[in-house]
TORSEGU-553741 format. One record per atom (N, C-alpha, C): x, y, z; residue in three letters. Coordinates in steps of 0.001 Angstrom, whole numbers, padded with zeros to 6 digits, always signed. Last residue first. Layout:
XYZALA;...
! end
This chain:
+140660-094475-061577ASN;+140722-095349-060848ASN;+140961-094701-059238ASN;+140231-091731-063137ARG;+139059-092712-063059ARG;+139343-093653-062040ARG;+141530-088833-063577ASP;+141841-089803-062729ASP;+140333-090172-062537ASP;+142812-086434-065786VAL;+141504-087253-065566VAL;+142250-088511-064872VAL;+144887-083596-066201THR;+144609-084971-065774THR;+143145-085459-065236THR;+146622-080957-067833VAL;+145084-081531-067614VAL;+145264-083178-067287VAL;+148823-078536-068019GLN;+148440-079665-067976GLN;+147157-080175-067415GLN;+151088-076310-069785TYR;+149411-076371-068797TYR;+149506-077844-068999TYR;+153418-073879-069729ILE;+152921-075788-069231ILE;+151669-075900-068692ILE;+155325-072053-071482THR;+154331-072654-070635THR;+153703-074259-070477THR;+158461-070174-071285SER;+157620-071452-071509SER;+156672-071554-070661SER;+159338-066810-071379ARG;+158842-067737-070757ARG;+158351-068871-071480ARG;+159914-065066-073713ASP;+160651-064891-072408ASP;+160085-065788-071228ASP;+158719-066097-076095PRO;+159963-065123-076307PRO;+160848-065002-074772PRO;+157485-069432-075750GLY;+157404-068013-075975GLY;+158792-067280-075969GLY;+156744-072651-075923GLU;+158229-071817-075766GLU;+157653-070546-076461GLU;+154528-074383-074442TYR;+154827-073240-075611TYR;+155852-073080-075130TYR;+152673-077899-074585LEU;+153619-077115-073695LEU;+153913-075496-075028LEU;+150385-079216-072407HIS;+150145-078242-073736HIS;+151451-077510-073364HIS;+149263-082617-071815LEU;+150174-081449-071582LEU;+150337-080827-072857LEU;+147321-084831-070200MET;+147306-084093-071474MET;+148496-082678-071122MET;+146112-088023-069198ALA;+146933-086944-068891ALA;+147192-086366-070111ALA;+143886-090574-067810TRP;+144358-089654-068883TRP;+145280-088600-068562TRP;+142655-093646-066504ASP;+143420-092479-066291ASP;+143884-091634-067847ASP;+141911-096031-067768ASP;+140733-095215-067749ASP;+141413-093686-067273ASP;+145386-097143-068496GLY;+143890-097380-068459GLY;+142851-096672-068542GLY;+146737-094509-069255ARG;+146992-095387-068638ARG;+145566-096094-067977ARG;+147430-092265-071906ARG;+146875-093099-071342ARG;+147182-093927-070480ARG;+148580-088898-072981ALA;+148821-089955-072664ALA;+147946-091023-071773ALA;+149554-086214-075127VAL;+148241-087070-074761VAL;+148492-088260-074637VAL;+151269-083559-075833ILE;+151041-084722-075561ILE;+149780-085291-074865ILE;+152074-080887-077975VAL;+151215-081159-077500VAL;+151222-083170-076821VAL;+153828-077909-078493ARG;+153606-079319-078819ARG;+152492-079986-077508ARG;+154290-074759-080620MET;+153730-075549-079278MET;+153816-077342-079803MET;+155818-073068-081616ARG;+156446-073690-080693ARG;+155610-074439-079635ARG;+153894-072324-083993ASN;+154479-073393-084108ASN;+155564-073756-082860ASN;+151341-071991-081931GLY;+151913-071831-083055GLY;+152613-072586-083374GLY;+149913-070406-078696PHE;+149820-071526-079556PHE;+150289-071371-080907PHE;+148916-069650-075582LEU;+149364-069565-076371LEU;+149789-070538-077060LEU;+146685-068533-073611GLY;+146132-069536-074442GLY;+147457-069187-075467GLY;+147913-068928-070054ASP;+147853-068627-071164ASP;+147734-069163-072665ASP;+144868-070191-067674ALA;+145979-070318-068502ALA;+146650-069274-069351ALA;+141409-069733-068177PHE;+142611-070746-067086PHE;+143893-070558-067902PHE;+139321-068888-069688GLY;+140118-067903-068638GLY;+141491-068745-067896GLY;+137722-071739-069447SER;+137425-070438-069809SER;+138405-069611-069181SER;+139661-074619-068749PRO;+138149-074066-068649PRO;+138472-072405-069012PRO;+140366-076918-071389ALA;+141016-075551-070050ALA;+139681-074989-069828ALA;+138295-078370-072885VAL;+139619-078471-072160VAL;+140026-077983-071085VAL;+136329-076854-073717ARG;+136060-078482-073759ARG;+137317-078968-072813ARG;+136283-074020-074157ASP;+135913-074306-072667ASP;+135740-075812-073038ASP;+137615-073073-076711SER;+136340-073923-076746SER;+135699-074213-075246SER;+140316-072109-076099LEU;+139165-070975-076421LEU;+137806-071729-076433LEU;+142572-074294-075662PHE;+142144-072867-074742PHE;+141120-072210-074914PHE;+142038-076351-077566ILE;+142570-076248-075718ILE;+142033-075294-074973ILE;+141120-075488-079899LEU;+139964-076801-078827LEU;+140749-076625-077398LEU;+142889-073632-080300GLU;+141711-073122-080196GLU;+141215-074108-079549GLU;+145309-075703-080843GLY;+145226-074381-079346GLY;+143794-073980-079336GLY;+144381-076666-082893MET;+144392-077417-081647MET;+144952-076614-080252MET;+143877-076134-085554HIS;+142771-075620-084661HIS;+143013-076037-083344HIS;+145506-077375-087344LYS;+145195-075191-087472LYS;+144559-074614-085968LYS;+147589-079388-085917GLY;+146038-078962-086648GLY;+146298-077616-086282GLY;+150193-080368-085302CYS;+149451-080777-084608CYS;+147557-080139-085238CYS;+151613-080093-087483ALA;+151409-081658-086988ALA;+150175-082075-086260ALA;+151568-077654-088385ALA;+151438-078427-089379ALA;+151198-079688-088721ALA;+151645-076036-085270GLU;+150350-075932-085984GLU;+150441-077411-087515GLU;+154031-078105-083176GLY;+153834-077020-084469GLY;+152473-077231-084891GLY;+154223-081196-082720THR;+154736-080324-082364THR;+154490-079095-083583THR;+152434-084267-080926CYS;+152673-083547-082247CYS;+153589-082033-081550CYS;+151329-087040-079584ASP;+152279-086489-079268ASP;+152360-085663-081001ASP;+149012-089753-078382PHE;+148910-088808-079383PHE;+150510-087319-078970PHE;+149522-091499-076326VAL;+148381-091625-077664VAL;+148416-090915-078426VAL;+151370-093110-074735THR;+151408-091984-075517THR;+150228-092300-076612THR;+150618-094707-071580ARG;+151374-094503-072970ARG;+150609-093589-073412ARG;+151960-094986-068094TYR;+151088-094426-069181TYR;+151589-094722-071104TYR;+153265-095635-066018GLY;+152866-096619-066604GLY;+151859-096021-067421GLY;+155317-094008-064844GLY;+153783-094069-064644GLY;+152684-095013-064938GLY;+157192-093753-066611ARG;+157004-094429-065377ARG;+155541-094749-064381ARG;+156270-092347-068516GLU;+156525-093951-069041GLU;+156403-094614-067518GLU;+155428-089855-067453LEU;+154733-090632-068077LEU;+154448-092315-068206LEU;+158202-089380-066725ALA;+157309-089199-065933ALA;+156197-089941-066353ALA;+159060-089374-069741ALA;+159969-090011-068866ALA;+158765-090523-067538ALA;+157683-086853-070771ALA;+157657-088560-071626ALA;+157858-089140-070421ALA;+158026-084894-068792TYR;+157222-085165-068897TYR;+157020-086744-069291TYR;+161112-084225-070211HIS;+160922-085192-068805HIS;+159431-085298-068645HIS;+160390-084456-072697ARG;+161101-085291-072812ARG;+161253-085678-070756ARG;+159004-081343-072479ALA;+158443-082840-072907ALA;+159345-084122-072988ALA;+161313-080265-071999ILE;+160333-080576-071083ILE;+159802-081501-071498ILE;+163056-080337-074213ALA;+163466-080619-073384ALA;+162347-080782-072165ALA;+161049-079417-076035LEU;+161680-080917-076501LEU;+162431-081292-075171LEU;+160799-076785-075793THR;+159589-077607-075303THR;+160261-078765-075540THR;+163508-074879-074425PRO;+162786-075313-075724PRO;+161890-076639-075053PRO;+162692-071704-072042THR;+163569-073452-072331THR;+162444-073982-073347THR;+162486-068793-071172ALA;+162292-069756-071703ALA;+163219-071059-072294ALA;+163865-068538-067664PRO;+163411-067912-069137PRO;+162945-069044-069878PRO;+160888-069631-066597ARG;+161395-068412-066848ARG;+163058-068639-066466ARG;+157882-071365-067083VAL;+159019-071562-066735VAL;+160348-070527-067696VAL;+154552-071672-065525ALA;+155516-071026-066257ALA;+157086-071474-066214ALA;+152054-073684-065661TYR;+152987-073479-064902TYR;+153863-072564-065820TYR;+148465-074821-064295ASP;+149128-074094-065387ASP;+150507-073555-064613ASP;+146540-077730-064314ILE;+147573-076672-063661ILE;+148083-076098-064388ILE;+143475-079123-063342HIS;+144069-078375-064376HIS;+145557-077439-063298HIS;+141790-082522-062874THR;+142701-081425-062353THR;+143633-080436-063578THR;+139086-084618-062476VAL;+139784-083657-063498VAL;+140325-082422-062903VAL;+137840-087277-061957GLN;+138489-086654-061085GLN;+139368-085422-062151GLN;+135932-088013-064804GLY;+136756-088164-063916GLY;+137453-086926-062956GLY;+135436-088295-068891GLU;+135146-088113-067084GLU;+135950-088756-065903GLU;+136207-087727-071851VAL;+136219-088241-070805VAL;+135963-087696-069674VAL;+136254-087927-075419THR;+135570-087252-073921THR;+135610-088275-073067THR;+138601-087456-077837GLN;+137931-088479-076505GLN;+137148-087744-075536GLN;+138887-086581-080927VAL;+139057-086372-079736VAL;+138459-087547-078773VAL;+138421-086840-084261ALA;+139901-086626-083521ALA;+139931-086332-082227ALA;+135774-086717-083965ARG;+136636-087570-084694ARG;+137994-087899-084288ARG;+134379-084345-083790VAL;+134047-085215-082504VAL;+134896-086203-083188VAL;+135305-081007-083954THR;+135472-082177-084740THR;+134653-083190-083288THR;+135337-077986-083822ASN;+134293-078870-083523ASN;+133836-080159-084027ASN;+138023-077333-085004VAL;+137806-077395-083737VAL;+136354-077845-083134VAL;+139702-078854-087517ASP;+138373-078436-087175ASP;+137720-078359-085727ASP;+142046-080386-087581ASP;+141741-078991-088189ASP;+140360-078766-087985ASP;+143916-081127-085221ILE;+142460-081065-084943ILE;+142709-080075-086178ILE;+145275-084620-085074ARG;+145313-083478-085204ARG;+144075-082802-085570ARG;+144262-086431-082560ALA;+144920-086780-083482ALA;+145003-085137-083824ALA;+143332-086799-079420ILE;+143712-088034-080045ILE;+144515-088111-081584ILE;+142271-083916-077370PRO;+142965-084042-078729PRO;+143530-085586-078697PRO;+139776-084441-074995LEU;+140932-084397-075209LEU;+141425-084878-076690LEU;+137702-082860-072883THR;+137641-083767-074645THR;+138877-083264-074677THR;+136189-083375-069712VAL;+137135-082738-070569VAL;+137057-083690-072082VAL;+134335-083484-067055ARG;+134421-083865-068069ARG;+135539-082884-069273ARG;+134510-083798-063494ASP;+133950-083124-064532ASP;+134489-083960-065779ASP;+134897-083639-060057LEU;+134296-084505-060887LEU;+133851-083491-062235LEU;+138106-082379-059502ALA;+136474-082090-058934ALA;+135809-083174-060366ALA;+141253-081739-058183PRO;+140585-082469-058860PRO;+139022-082149-058653PRO;+142155-077702-058101ALA;+141646-079356-057568ALA;+141139-080047-058395ALA;+143402-076055-060052ARG;+142360-076208-059886ARG;+142312-077615-059883ARG;+145801-073262-060431TYR;+145660-074666-059969TYR;+143746-074809-059657TYR;+148775-071324-062055GLU;+146933-071484-061635GLU;+146835-073080-061204GLU;+151155-071380-061832ARG;+150429-069937-061870ARG;+149055-070172-061622ARG;+154510-072444-060112LEU;+152827-072458-060124LEU;+152193-071374-060521LEU;+157306-072308-061871GLU;+156525-071812-061339GLU;+155171-072016-061552GLU;+159835-074791-062815ALA;+158407-074567-063231ALA;+158062-073580-062134ALA;+162086-075939-062326GLY;+162466-074485-062080GLY;+160748-073573-062858GLY;+161836-078671-063326ALA;+162807-078052-062661ALA;+162628-076761-062852ALA;+158412-080009-063693TYR;+159223-079788-064719TYR;+160659-078581-063571TYR;+156844-081918-061540ARG;+157000-080161-061872ARG;+158491-080435-062674ARG;+156124-085245-061807PRO;+156598-084098-060881PRO;+156747-083005-061712PRO;+153231-086759-062120LEU;+153864-085758-062953LEU;+154469-084431-061966LEU;+151740-088390-060272LEU;+153175-089218-061126LEU;+153442-087970-062101LEU;+150651-086252-058692PRO;+151477-087483-058128PRO;+152520-088510-058521PRO;+150486-083034-059817HIS;+149789-084505-059860HIS;+151474-085531-059358HIS;+151524-080568-057532ASP;+151807-081411-058616ASP;+150821-083103-058448ASP;+149280-078377-055887GLU;+149980-079732-055880GLU;+150351-080104-057009GLU;+148185-075064-054510GLY;+147728-076436-055059GLY;+149262-077209-055483GLY;+147965-071611-054484SER;+148333-072851-053709SER;+147735-074104-054751SER;+149559-069034-056088PRO;+148170-069992-055736PRO;+149084-070726-054865PRO;+150710-066228-055588ALA;+151531-067733-055380ALA;+150384-068236-055402ALA;+149565-063749-056001ALA;+150852-064096-056869ALA;+151223-065394-056923ALA;+148196-063922-053517VAL;+147424-063814-054777VAL;+148614-064326-055617VAL;+149902-063629-051616ALA;+148814-064569-051622ALA;+148333-064637-053079ALA;+151106-061002-052252ALA;+152003-062238-052404ALA;+150982-063542-052755ALA;+148941-059552-051375THR;+149470-059197-053018THR;+150613-060567-053212THR;+149302-059741-048760ALA;+147557-060136-049797ALA;+148189-060677-051285ALA;+151741-058978-048157VAL;+150975-060582-047692VAL;+149692-060578-048863VAL;+151347-056329-049085ALA;+152248-057378-049871ALA;+152338-058772-049324ALA;+149431-055042-047477ILE;+149072-055292-048771ILE;+150486-055970-049703ILE;+150746-055399-045041THR;+149169-056051-044965THR;+149099-056129-046767THR;+153301-053400-045254ALA;+152984-055063-045105ALA;+151523-055221-045042ALA;+151590-051071-045484CYS;+151961-051321-046510CYS;+152865-053206-046613CYS;+149994-051023-043206LEU;+149371-051253-043965LEU;+150000-051512-045446LEU;+152343-050660-041126ALA;+151151-051844-041291ALA;+150302-052298-042626ALA;+153253-048193-041955TRP;+153725-049477-042332TRP;+153236-050485-042314TRP;+150919-046519-041653ALA;+151423-046642-042867ALA;+152391-048284-043034ALA;+151242-046991-038710THR;+149973-047359-039189THR;+150521-048005-040767THR;+153822-045768-038210ARG;+153670-047400-038075ARG;+152316-047942-038757ARG;+153001-042953-038734MET;+154246-043972-039416MET;+154079-045591-039325MET;
! end
C-alpha cells in the first residue's frame, strides 16, 4: 500500500511540474490579473518577423518588420474568458509606462487582415512552431509596440471558455 501511495505522489508531483511551466513575466509587461502561464521560452538570440500593418498575404515583406535580439515567447490563458479590450488596455498602459509607442494595433480579421493569425502562429516567423494556441478570427486583437530597438507584440484572443495572450518581446538594448 505504501508503494502505491508513493507512486501516486510521484506521479502527482511530475504532473504538476509539467502542468505549471516555469518562467517569468517580462519586466516591463506585468501579467494580466488572473492570467496563468502556459508556455515560456527564455530569452535567446533569435530573429522574428512582426506585423506592422494588416496582413493580407502571409508571405508579405512589406507589412512586416524583421528584428533580431534577445527574443522571449510567453503564452498565458485567462479563465473565464475576458474581453480582449480589457486585456489590451492593461498591456497598452504597461507599454506606455515602459516607454514603448504603438506601431500597429488591430482588432478582428477585417482590420488585422485575413492572414494575421497564420503569420503569427503557422508561418514559424513569429511564434515557434507548436508554441501557444493558434486561435484567430474576429475576436483577435494584435498590438505591436517599439521602444528604440526593442519590440513587443501581443496577440490576444477571446474564446468561449478562456482568453489567450501570446507575447513576444525582442530586447536589443
